[in-house]
C-alpha positions as CSV (number, residue, x, y, z in Angstrom):
1,M,110.5,36.7,115.4
2,H,109.7,40.3,114.9
3,S,112.9,42.0,113.7
4,P,113.1,44.4,110.8
5,M,111.8,47.3,112.8
6,I,114.2,46.7,115.6
7,A,115.6,50.1,116.7
8,T,116.3,52.4,119.6
9,G,114.9,55.8,120.5
10,N,117.6,57.8,118.8
11,G,118.3,59.1,115.2
12,K,120.6,61.0,112.8
13,G,121.4,62.1,109.3
14,T,119.5,64.7,107.3
15,G,120.9,64.8,103.7
16,A,119.4,62.8,100.8
17,P,121.6,59.9,99.8
18,D,123.2,59.9,96.3
19,A,121.7,57.7,93.6
20,P,124.0,54.6,94.0
21,R,123.6,54.6,97.7
22,H,119.9,55.0,97.5
23,S,119.7,52.1,95.1
24,R,121.7,49.9,97.5
25,Q,119.4,50.9,100.3
26,V,116.3,50.1,98.3
27,L,117.8,46.7,97.3
28,S,118.9,45.9,100.9
29,F,115.4,46.8,102.2
30,A,113.7,44.6,99.6
31,V,115.9,41.6,100.4
32,F,115.4,42.1,104.2
33,S,111.7,42.4,103.7
34,L,111.5,39.1,101.9
35,L,114.1,37.3,104.0
36,P,111.6,36.0,106.7
37,A,109.4,34.3,104.2
38,A,112.3,32.8,102.4
39,V,113.9,31.4,105.5
40,V,110.7,30.3,107.2
41,F,109.2,28.5,104.2
42,G,112.6,27.3,103.0
43,C,113.2,25.5,106.3
44,A,109.6,24.3,106.5
45,G,110.0,22.7,103.1
46,S,106.4,23.7,102.2
47,I,104.3,26.8,101.7
48,E,101.2,25.1,103.0
49,W,101.4,26.5,106.5
50,T,98.7,28.8,107.6
51,A,100.3,30.1,110.7
52,G,103.6,30.7,108.8
53,W,101.7,32.8,106.3
54,A,99.9,34.8,109.0
55,Y,103.3,35.5,110.6
56,V,105.3,36.5,107.5
57,T,102.4,38.5,106.1
58,T,102.0,40.5,109.4
59,L,105.8,41.0,109.5
60,W,105.9,42.2,105.8
61,I,103.0,44.6,106.2
62,A,104.5,46.0,109.4
63,T,107.9,46.4,107.8
64,V,106.9,47.9,104.5
65,G,104.0,49.9,105.9
66,T,106.2,51.5,108.5
67,R,108.9,52.3,106.0
68,L,106.4,54.1,103.7
69,L,104.9,56.0,106.6
70,V,108.3,57.1,107.9
71,M,109.3,58.2,104.4
72,R,106.3,60.4,104.4
73,V,106.4,61.8,108.0
74,A,110.1,61.8,108.7
75,P,112.3,61.1,105.6
76,A,115.5,62.1,107.4
77,L,114.9,59.2,109.8
78,V,115.1,56.7,106.8
79,A,118.5,58.0,105.9
80,E,119.6,57.8,109.6
81,R,118.5,54.3,110.1
82,A,120.2,53.2,106.9
83,S,123.5,54.6,107.9
84,S,123.4,54.6,111.6
85,I,125.5,51.4,112.2
86,R,128.5,53.2,110.5
87,R,128.4,56.1,113.0
88,D,131.5,56.6,115.2
89,D,129.5,57.5,118.3
90,V,127.4,54.3,118.6
91,A,127.6,53.0,122.1
92,I,130.2,50.2,122.3
93,W,127.8,47.8,124.0
94,D,125.2,48.3,121.3
95,R,127.6,47.1,118.6
96,I,127.4,43.7,120.3
97,I,123.7,43.7,121.4
98,M,122.1,45.2,118.3
99,P,123.2,42.6,115.7
100,V,121.9,39.8,118.0
101,I,118.5,41.5,118.4
102,A,118.1,42.6,114.8
103,L,119.6,39.7,112.8
104,V,121.1,36.7,114.7
105,G,118.1,36.1,117.0
106,P,115.4,36.6,114.3
107,L,117.3,34.4,111.7
108,T,117.7,31.6,114.3
109,S,114.1,31.8,115.3
110,W,112.9,31.6,111.6
111,I,115.1,28.6,111.0
112,L,113.8,26.8,114.1
113,A,110.2,27.7,113.3
114,G,110.5,26.3,109.8
115,L,112.2,23.1,111.0
116,S,109.6,22.6,113.7
117,F,106.9,22.6,111.0
118,R,108.9,20.3,108.8
119,F,109.7,17.7,111.4
120,G,106.6,18.0,113.5
121,W,108.1,19.6,116.6
122,M,104.9,21.4,117.2
123,G,103.3,22.1,120.6
124,G,99.7,21.4,119.8
125,L,98.4,24.7,121.1
126,P,94.6,25.5,120.6
127,S,93.7,27.7,117.7
128,V,92.2,30.4,120.0
129,V,95.5,30.7,121.8
130,R,97.4,31.1,118.5
131,L,94.9,33.7,117.3
132,G,95.5,35.6,120.5
133,A,99.2,35.5,119.8
134,L,98.5,36.9,116.3
135,G,96.6,39.8,117.9
136,I,99.6,40.5,120.2
137,L,102.0,40.3,117.3
138,I,99.8,42.9,115.4
139,A,99.5,45.1,118.5
140,G,103.2,45.0,119.2
141,S,104.0,45.8,115.6
142,A,101.6,48.7,115.7
143,L,103.2,50.1,118.9
144,V,106.6,50.0,117.2
145,T,105.2,51.9,114.2
146,W,103.5,54.5,116.4
147,S,106.7,55.0,118.4
148,M,108.7,55.5,115.2
149,L,106.3,57.9,113.7
150,T,106.2,59.9,117.0
151,N,109.9,60.0,117.6
152,P,112.1,61.5,114.8
153,F,115.2,60.3,116.7
154,F,114.2,56.6,116.5
155,S,117.5,55.2,115.3
156,A,118.6,51.6,114.7
157,V,121.5,52.1,117.2
158,A,122.0,53.6,120.6
159,R,123.6,57.0,120.4
160,V,122.9,60.6,121.5
161,Q,122.4,62.5,118.3
162,R,124.0,65.8,118.9
163,D,124.5,66.3,115.2
164,R,120.7,66.2,114.7
165,G,119.8,68.3,117.8
166,Q,118.2,65.4,119.6
167,A,115.5,66.4,122.1
168,V,113.4,64.5,124.5
169,V,110.1,63.1,123.1
170,S,107.3,62.8,125.6
171,K,104.2,62.7,123.5
172,G,102.2,59.8,122.1
173,P,103.2,56.4,123.5
174,Y,106.2,58.1,125.2
175,R,103.7,59.5,127.7
176,L,103.2,56.0,129.1
177,V,106.6,54.4,129.0
178,R,110.1,55.8,128.1
179,H,110.8,53.1,125.6
180,P,107.5,52.1,123.9
181,G,109.3,50.8,120.8
182,Y,111.1,48.2,122.9
183,L,107.8,47.2,124.6
184,G,106.2,46.6,121.2
185,M,109.2,44.6,120.0
186,L,109.2,42.5,123.2
187,A,105.4,41.7,122.9
188,A,105.7,40.8,119.2
189,N,108.7,38.6,119.8
190,L,107.2,36.7,122.7
191,A,104.0,36.1,120.7
192,T,105.9,34.6,117.7
193,P,106.5,31.0,119.0
194,I,102.9,30.8,120.3
195,L,101.5,31.9,116.9
196,L,103.8,29.4,115.1
197,D,103.3,26.7,117.7
198,A,107.0,26.2,117.7
199,P,108.4,25.7,121.2
200,W,112.0,25.5,120.2
201,T,111.7,29.1,118.9
202,F,111.4,30.2,122.4
203,V,115.2,29.6,122.9
204,P,116.4,32.5,120.6
205,I,113.4,34.6,121.5
206,V,114.0,34.5,125.2
207,I,117.7,35.5,124.6
208,V,116.5,38.4,122.5
209,A,114.0,39.4,125.1
210,V,116.7,39.4,127.8
211,L,118.9,41.5,125.5
212,L,116.0,43.9,124.8
213,V,115.6,44.5,128.6
214,L,119.4,45.0,129.0
215,R,119.5,47.4,126.0
216,T,116.6,49.3,127.5
217,A,118.5,49.7,130.8
218,L,121.8,50.7,129.2
219,E,120.2,53.1,126.8
220,D,118.1,54.7,129.5
221,R,121.2,55.2,131.6
222,M,123.1,56.7,128.6
223,L,120.2,59.1,127.9
224,R,120.0,60.2,131.6
225,A,123.7,61.1,131.5
226,E,124.0,62.7,128.1
227,L,120.6,64.0,126.8
228,P,119.5,67.3,128.3
229,G,116.0,67.1,129.8
230,Y,115.9,63.3,129.9
231,A,116.4,63.1,133.7
232,G,113.3,65.3,134.2
233,Y,111.3,63.3,131.7
234,A,112.3,60.1,133.5
235,R,111.0,61.5,136.8
236,S,107.6,62.4,135.2
237,T,107.4,59.1,133.3
238,P,108.6,56.4,135.8
239,A,108.2,53.3,133.7
240,R,111.1,52.4,131.4
241,L,109.4,49.5,129.6
242,I,106.3,48.1,131.4
243,P,103.9,50.5,133.2
244,L,103.7,49.9,137.0
245,V,106.4,47.2,136.7
246,W,109.7,48.6,135.5
């Protein structure tokens, strides 16, 4: 499952962290970047899994590459995303939804994918289908990165960032849908069990997909009510998540 870049279209925090906190953030990021490979191959009981390597390599490049780009383009966003979960103004519903989307769901899917390889619970999908899924995974990851680089308020939690002077972002991918980051996450997540040929992985991924749609609806309603200018933006950009659909 595609998870380390899971976030909402918000943001916060501007000051540079002190040295101890910065060290903890770097260590935490390093561990989280390596966690998918450790869990996937640990549960698989082998590193001789081509699709597994394609998945974790794509995930690692997307995670680390996005981090480096955001540090260059919007360094304040890095601090925001690192500390956002501790904010007092995080939406109550997101304190429940976000951990499932960002950690519980991905971790469960990695475990099931690895066990599927170990015990032969594979679906036997054609290679061309799995290559297509890899393309969707890459495209979805790229859309998340593009959204994050476009939106300086792309937080890891749902909140209106009055402390950062949050404003509506309507350029780049936000011209097409109001929550392009979620669209990229959804596409990447749904491509994962196909790439890995692990049918049981669909169970946690479908749960995460449903929660992503729910989170989109709840966040959109919150922004309409609390963020100046968002209601007008919603009228000019009708699609929340999927153009011409919803």
